[in-house]
Structure formats: structure tokens, C-alpha cells
C-alpha positions in Angstrom: 0.0 0.0 0.0 2.7 2.4 1.0 4.4 1.8 -2.3 1.3 2.6 -4.3 0.8 5.8 -2.5 4.4 6.9 -3.3 3.8 6.0 -6.9 0.6 8.0 -7.0 2.4 11.0 -5.4 5.1 10.9 -7.8 5.4 13.7 -10.5 4.1 12.6 -14.0 7.5 13.6 -15.5 10.4 15.9 -14.9 10.6 19.1 -17.0 11.4 18.8 -20.7 14.5 20.1 -22.3 14.8 20.8 -25.9 18.5 20.4 -26.8 20.9 20.8 -29.8 24.5 20.5 -30.5 27.0 23.2 -29.6 27.6 23.9 -33.2 24.0 24.9 -33.9 24.2 28.6 -34.4 21.0 29.4 -32.3 21.1 29.7 -28.6 17.5 29.9 -27.6 14.1 28.7 -28.8 10.7 29.9 -27.6 7.6 27.7 -27.2 6.0 29.1 -30.4 9.2 28.5 -32.4 9.3 24.8 -31.1 5.6 24.4 -32.0 6.1 25.5 -35.4 9.1 23.4 -36.0 7.7 20.1 -34.6 4.3 20.8 -36.5 6.3 21.2 -39.6 5.2 24.6 -40.5 8.7 25.9 -40.5 12.1 24.3 -40.9 14.3 27.4 -40.6 14.9 29.8 -37.9 17.1 32.8 -38.5 17.9 31.2 -42.0 19.2 28.1 -40.3 17.6 24.9 -41.6 16.8 22.6 -38.6 15.9 18.9 -38.3 13.7 17.7 -35.4 13.3 14.4 -33.8 10.2 12.9 -32.0 10.0 10.5 -29.2 8.3 7.2 -29.2 8.1 7.1 -25.3 4.4 7.9 -24.8 4.7 9.9 -21.5 7.2 12.5 -22.5 5.8 12.7 -26.0 2.3 13.3 -24.5 3.6 16.0 -22.2 5.5 17.7 -25.1 2.5 17.6 -27.5 0.2 18.9 -24.8 2.3 21.7 -23.3 4.3 22.8 -26.6 2.1 21.7 -29.5 -1.1 22.2 -27.8 -2.2 19.0 -29.5 -3.2 15.4 -28.8 -1.3 12.4 -30.3 -4.3 11.7 -32.6 -4.2 15.4 -33.9 -0.4 15.2 -34.5 -1.0 12.0 -36.5 -3.7 13.5 -38.7 -1.5 16.6 -39.4 1.5 14.6 -40.4 -0.6 12.3 -42.4 -2.0 15.1 -44.3 1.4 16.6 -45.0 2.7 13.3 -46.1 -0.1 12.9 -48.6 -0.3 16.4 -49.9 3.3 17.5 -49.9 5.3 14.2 -49.4 6.7 15.5 -46.1 7.9 12.7 -43.9 7.1 13.0 -40.2 10.3 13.4 -38.0 12.0 10.1 -36.9 11.0 8.7 -33.5 13.5 7.6 -30.9 12.7 5.7 -27.7 15.0 7.1 -25.1 16.7 10.2 -23.7 20.1 8.7 -24.6 19.1 7.8 -28.3 17.9 11.5 -28.7 21.0 12.8 -27.3 23.2 10.6 -29.5 21.1 11.7 -32.6 21.4 15.5 -31.9 25.3 15.0 -31.3 25.6 13.1 -34.6 24.7 15.8 -37.0 24.4 19.5 -37.5 21.4 21.6 -36.5 19.4 18.9 -35.0 16.9 19.4 -32.2 15.3 16.9 -29.8 13.6 16.8 -26.6 14.4 14.8 -23.5 13.6 14.5 -19.8 15.5 17.4 -18.2 16.6 15.0 -15.5 18.8 13.2 -18.1 20.9 16.4 -18.1 21.2 16.6 -14.3 24.7 17.9 -13.5 26.7 19.9 -15.9 25.6 19.7 -19.6 28.4 18.2 -21.6 30.3 20.4 -24.0 28.7 18.9 -27.0 25.2 20.1 -26.2 23.1 23.4 -25.6 19.7 23.6 -23.9 17.6 25.9 -25.9 14.2 25.6 -24.0 13.0 24.3 -20.7 9.3 23.3 -20.6 7.8 23.0 -17.1 5.8 20.0 -16.6 3.0 20.3 -13.9 3.5 17.9 -11.0 0.7 15.5 -10.2 -1.1 16.4 -7.0 -1.3 13.8 -4.2 -4.2 11.4 -4.4 -6.4 11.4 -1.4 
């Protein structure tokens, strides 16, 4: 019983960090820019072509979609299907873990991904920049 109570009192997720490699020539991103990038409405900021990766992990993806994109998973699937059909635009690749996203970001230029901010606890290594922190509301304790 005690373990169940602790689980229910746990936060849904830590905050979400949008990260890129050190060589990417932008130093910050606001939520509106992140939204338009992940929705596929733009692919450039300040003339710099950016590539994004999505998450296959349901919890962090759902938080990111809700808090940044203001959409549900179903709405995002519909938007991306329409773009694929009308414009032959492929959806962003999906990666399962924070480590896989960080590896993908480090492996190329101008790549952006989102991870659990707890994955970046401690000093961020020299190969990464944090562009945006999205605050995830904590779950309240169940009665």
C-alpha cells in the first residue's frame, strides 16, 4: 500500500529540455518556435535549416504535445498524415530514449530533440546546448 501511495504522489515527469548540438548557431528557442518546428510549419529559424526528432516514449511525448504543440497524439498523427499525402513531407524520426535522442542530436548539425531534463542533471556536456525548458506540472497527491 505504501509503495502505491508513493507512486501516485510521484510527478508525472520531470521538466522537458529541448536540446541541440553546440555547433548549432541558435542559442534559444521559444515555445512558439518549437511548436512550429515540430508541427512542420517551418524548418528554418534565422535562416538556419533545423531537423527535429520526436519521441516514441508515450509519457514524455504526450507532455510535449500537450504543453508545447497544444495537440493530442491523434491530432499530430492527422496533421502529419495530411502533410505526407499532400506534400510528401515525412514525419520526424522517432527515438525511444533520452540517450538515443542525445546521440542523434550529437551526430549531426542543426538537430533538435527533446528529453527529460533529469537526463541532463549535472553539468551539460560540451557537445550540447539547452534551448528551452518546458515546465511539466506535477501530479497532486491522491487522497
